N, C-alpha and C positions, 0 to 999 in steps of 0.2 A: 638190466644191469649185468655186467660181466666181470669175473675175476680171472678169466681165461684169455690168454693172448695167443693167437695163431700166427706163427712165423712162416711165411712162404718165401723160402730162400732160393736164390738162384743168381748166377752171374749176369751182368748186363748182356742183353741180347737173347736171353733164354725164353722170353715171351711171357714174363710174369704179368706185366701190365695188360697185355692183350688178352690173357686168360681171364683177368678180372673183368675187362670190358665185355667179353663174349658171354660171361656167366653172371651178369647182373640179373637179379631176381626182380621182376616187375612188381611183386607184392611187397618189396621192401624199399626202404629209403637209405641212401648212402651218403656219407661224407668222404670224399677222396682228398687226401692231404698230400700236397707235393712239396719237395724241398725248395724248388725254385719256380718262378713264373714261366721260365723257358720250358721246363718239363710239363707244366700244367697246360701250356698252349699246345704242345705236341699231343697230349692226351685228349684235348678238346678236338683236335683234327681227327683223331682216330674215332672218337665218339660220334662225330658228324658223319663219317663214312659208314658207320654201323647203324646210323639212324637212331641213336640213343639220346633222349632228352637230358639236358643238364643245365646248371646255372653256375657260371664262374663268379667268384667273389674275391677279387683282388684288384689292386690298383691298375688302371687302364681298362678294366672290364666292367666296372659298375658305372651306370650312366650318370649318377649324381656325384659331384665332388663331395666327399664326406668320409664317413667312417666305414672301413672295411669290417672292423670288429662289430660295430653296431648293426650293420646290414646282415652279417652272418648270424648274430643272435636273433634278429627279427625273422630271418628265413628258417632258422631251426625251429622256432616256435610255430610259424605258420604251416610248415610241412607241405608247401605247395609243389616244390620240385622234388623229383625222385632221386636227384643226384646233385649235391653241392660240391664245388671244387674250390678249395682254399689252400693256404700255404701252412708250413710248419709254424711259422711265426704267429699266424692268426690262431691256430689251435691252442697255442700257449696263453692267449689272452681272452678267449671267449668264455661265457658263463657255462661251466661244464654241465650244469643240471639240464641245460637245453638239449643235450645230446641223447636224452632218454628217447628210445624208439628209433634211433639211427644206427646203422651199421658203419663203423669207423674203419677206413682203409688208409693206412699210412705208407707212403712210398719212400723208401730209403731211410737211413738211420737218422733218428732225431738227435739234435744237439741239445744236451741238457746243461752243460757247463756254461756259466755266465761269469767270465773273468775278463775284465778289460780295464784299461787305464788310458787317460788322455790328458793333455795339457790345455788350459784355457787362459786367456787374458783375464786378469782380475776384474777388469771393468765388465767384460762380457758375462762373467759368472754372477756378478752383482745384479746385472740387468735381467738375465734370462732365468737363473736358477735360484738365487738367494731368496726371492719372495716366497718360494714354495717350501723353504726350509725353516723348521721351528727350532727345537732344541737338538741336542746330541744324546745318544744312548751312552751307557757306561763304557761300551767298547769303542766309542768315538764315531760310530756310524750316524749318518744324518737321519733325523726324524721329520715327518711331514708337518708343516704348519697347518694346524687344524682349520684355521680360517680359510685356507685355500684348498681344502679337501675336495669340494665339489668341482672346482676348476681343474684340479689335478686329474681327477678321474675322467672329466670331459675331454681333456687334452689327450690323456692316455688312450681313450676309446677312438678319438678322431684320428690320431696318428699324425703323419708328416704333413698332411694337407690341412691348413687352417682355412676352411671354406668361408667362415664368417668374415674374416679380414682379407681374404684372397691373397694369401702368402704362404710360403713354406716355413714350417716351424724349425727351430733349432734341434738338430739331431742329438747333441749332448743333453738338452732338456728332456727329450723323450727317453733317453737311456737312464738318466737319473730318476725320473718319475717311475719308470718301470721297476727300478731296484727298490725305491722307497715304498712303493705300493705292494711289492711282493713280499710275503712272509718268509720266503726262502732265499732272499737276496739282501745285500746291504751295500751301502755306498759311503765313502769318506771323501772329504775335500781338504787338502792341505795347502795353505798359502805358502808361496815362496817367491823368490825374485830370480830372474834369469841373469845371464852374464852381463847384460846392459843395465841391470838394475830395475827392469820393468816388472811390476807386480804380476804374478802368475798364480794359477791354482792347479794342483794336480788332483784329478778326480780318479778314484779307484773303485771299481765295482767287482763284487765277488758273490758267489752263491750258485744256485742251480735252478732250472725251470722244472717244476713238479708236474709231470704228466699223469700222475696216478688218479687225479680227480676226473679229468675227461675220460680216461680209460675205464674208470669205475662206472660212470653214468651211461656210457654207450651200450647199445644192445649187444654188440659184438665188436671185437677189435682184431684186425689183421695187419701185420707188419710185413711189407714186401722189400726185398733187397738182397744183396750179397752178404750173407753171414751177419745180418743186422742183430742177431742175438748176442753177438760178441761186444756190442757197444755198451756205453755207460747207461743209456736209458733202460735197456732191458735188465741190466744188473740191478738197477734201482727198483724196477717193477717187481722183480723176483724177491728182493729183500722186503718189499712192501706187501707181500702176500699173494702176488699174482702167479698163476701157473702158466708156463710157456709150453705150447705144443709146436714142434718143429717139423717142417716138411721141406725137403730139398728138391728142386727141379734141376735135373742134370742138363748139361750142355750137349748138344748134338754136333758141335763144331768138328770139322774134319781137317782144318788147316793146322799147321805147326807153328805156334808162336816161339820165337827165339829170344830169350832174355839175356841181355848183356850188361853186367854190372861194371862200374868204372873204378870202384875202390875196394880193395881187399881189407875190410874191417875185421878186427879181432872178435871172436865170439863174446857176446855180452857187452861189447863196446859199440857205441853208435856214432855215425857220422854227425858232425856238428857244424854250425855256422862258422865257428872259429877254425875248424879244420879246412873248410873250403876257402876261407880267406887267408890261409897261411901263405906267406911269401917264401921265395927261395932261401932267404937267410934265416928262416925259422920264426920271424916275427909275424904278428897277425895284423893285417890291414884293417882299417876302419870301414872301407868300402870295396866293393867288387872292382877288380881292375884286370888288365890283360896279363899280368904276371902271377896272379894268385893261383893256388893249387886247383880250385874249382874250375877256373877258366882253362887251365891246362888239360883237365879231365874232359871238359866240354870240347876242346879242340880235337882230342882223339875221336870223340863221337862224331863230330862234324866231318872229319877226314874219312871216317868209316862209311858214312852214308853218301858222301860225294854230292852229286847234283839231285839225288832223289828227294822228293818232297816229304816233309816230316812236320810233326807238331811238337811244341816245347812248352813245358810248364814248370814254374818254380816259385819260390817265395819272392816277395816284392824287392827285397834287398839284393837279390841275384839279378844283375842287370847287364848281361852280355850283349854284344853286338851280334845279331844273328844274320846269316845270309838270307837272300830272298826266298830260297826254297824251304826255309824253316819258319813256320808261323807260331808266334807265341799265343797261347790261349789263356783264359782266366784260370786261376788256381783251382777253383771248384767248377768242374765241368759236367756235373751230374745233369742229365737231361739234354745235353748238347750233342747233337748227332750230325753236325754239318761237316765232319772230317772223316766220314766213313769211306772216302775214296783214298785215304792215306793208309800206308802199311808200315809206317815207322813212327814211334813216339819216343821222346827224350824227356825224362822226368828227373829233375834235381830237387830233392827235398829231404828234410829230416823231420822226425816226429817228436823232437825234444821240446819240452815246455821252456819258455823263456824264463830267465832267472827270477823275474818279478812275479811269475805265476806259481812258483813252487810252494810257498807258504799258503796262498789262497786255495790251491788244489788240495793240499792236506786238510785244511779246515772244511772245504766243501765235502770231501769224501767222508770225513768224520760225521758231518751233519746228515749225510745220506745213509749212514750206517753201512758203508762199503769198506772192507779191509783195504788198507793203503796200497799194497802191491797189486791186488786184483783191480782196483780202480785205475791205477796208473797204466796197467796193461790194457784196459778197455779204452782209455784215452789214446794210447799209442795206436791201437787198432784203428780208431777214428781218424787220427791225424796222419798215419802213415800207411798201414795195411790197406784200408779201404780206399784211400786216395790213389795208391798204386794201381789197384785193380780197376777203379773207375776211369782213370786216365788212359790206361792201356786199351780199355774197351771203347774208347771214342774212335778207334781206328777200324780197319776191316776185321779186326779180331772179333767184333761183336756179331758179324754176319756168319751164320751157321753154314751157309752154302759157299763160303769163300774157300778156295782150294790152294791159293798161294800162301807162302809163309809170311808172317808179320814179325817185325823186329821192335823190341821194347828195351831201350837203354835206360837203366836206373842207376841211382847214385852208388849203392853199396852192394856187396855180395850178400849180406843179410837180407836186404830188400829183394834181391833177385830170388833168393830161396823162398821168401814169403809169397812172391808173385807166382812162382812155380807151383807152390802148394795150393794157392787159391784157384788156379785154373784147372778145369776138367780136361780129360782127354790127353792127347799127345802134346808134349812141350819139351823144350830144350834149353839148358842153361849153358851159355858159352863164356869162357874166361878170356876171350881174345882181347878185350879192352882193359883188363884188370891192371891196376897199379897199387902199390902199397901206400899207405898214408904218409904224409910228410912228417919230419921230426920238428916239433915245436921248440923254439928257443926257451931255455929254462930261465925264467925271470926271477928276480929277487923275491917277488911276492909269492911265486910258486914254491921257491925253496923254503920260505918261512912257513907256508901252509904244510908242506911235507914234514918239516921239523916238528910242528905242533902235533900233527897226526901220529908221528912216531912216538912222541912223548905220551900222548893220550893212549895209544895202543899199549905201551908199557904199563901204564896205570891200570888199564882194563884187565890185562893178564894177571897183574898182581892181586887185584880184588877178586878175580875169578878163582885164583888159587886159594883164596881164603874162604871160598864157598858162597860168595855173593851171587845172587841171581842177576840176570840181565837187567831187570827192572830196578833192583837195588843199586847196581853199578851206575845206571843212567841217572838215578836220583842223586847218588853220591858225587858224581862228576859234573852234574848240571847240564847234561846233554840228553838227546832223545834215544829211545831204545833201539830204533832201527839202525842208528849209527854204531851202537855197541855191538849189534848183531853182525854188521859188516866187518868190524874190526876183529871179531872172534872167528870169522869164517876162515877155514884153512886156505892157504895160498896154493 
């Protein structure tokens, strides 16, 4: 059992995974944990070239249709293979006590936040999910129907494949059962009707995945990735009593990456979906279109690269028409190396949480014992900083023997600075494509919010002058302490 976490940091392409493969100790047993099946398959190819024995356990790799989790638990107990290959998702669901005697090696940052919401037809909810629901807790979260406990755990372990009935299970059911069966997650279901009067159910899941138990039982734990110690998982581990040892593997790259931001954002202000969807008249469009500010920024990028081939990634709501020389990739490209012949990347993203995530994030961080600002910064690193570096590194940038410059077009000046800081060696930030953000039309709702904030600020200053503490002011005005702190911050 270990309370020490070894972090082997290094940017993509610095040889972290290859170092792990070449230094496998034949007297030990390992569990290699990949973020994606794509990366796991690449690691398997490398292991085969090195003549290293291994056993992959994830969908499409186990011979019998059934449970990946169940198979993993069985193989951990049997200890027949010197190396098991599983995914992050599998690690979160296995029996952690079975990891005793195994060296745990986790590739890339673990996602611990579990915040999601989706809509279901009322009839579908009644058929697929309602039978597993018993009562509700005091906070309104769903509780498990005890009569269905055995079935719930069996489905949870079996996963998406229903081998017995030869069909694919409902993904919403799996998500709900995962939340109900986890002590660190919760789920609520709110009935409503849509615009046509059809009964619907809004399902909301919140909480986090607790990796402290598997990490405690493993013989040793190594995390590999680019600055993975900045993520929420490591923050939670440190707060839970783990000691983190860090080692950085420098890049030997000799090429010069050129970073080109599109938007000159103000310090402390972030690019948002609303900004990218702003129209010439200052209104905000509901969908991406040829006249929105984001498309105009992208047009400058496309004009800059001309006919050169490039890769492009963005959020699902960002739906531009791309020319043939620009290939759209999945949003999460970790472990995907099929674009190493490209020397240009275009990345349009923001790391802001959606409005419906704000309150669940605050509650999650409170349960994890992580200060609010520290936790939010760690989430932003996962959603923005790490994504920027991972995507840029899908190109020739990851090849240390590459001599030609690579070009990486990002959304904002702040993002460009982050990418420059994340890269080792020589690099360049160019302001050639920069443009200032658009002016948004001042709506009545915004004017009302500003008036309320001005009134609240006056009350805060008056109470502060009377000697009230920030906590007392928040209690007196019925708001949160972080808002009081912002209002008292000098302009």
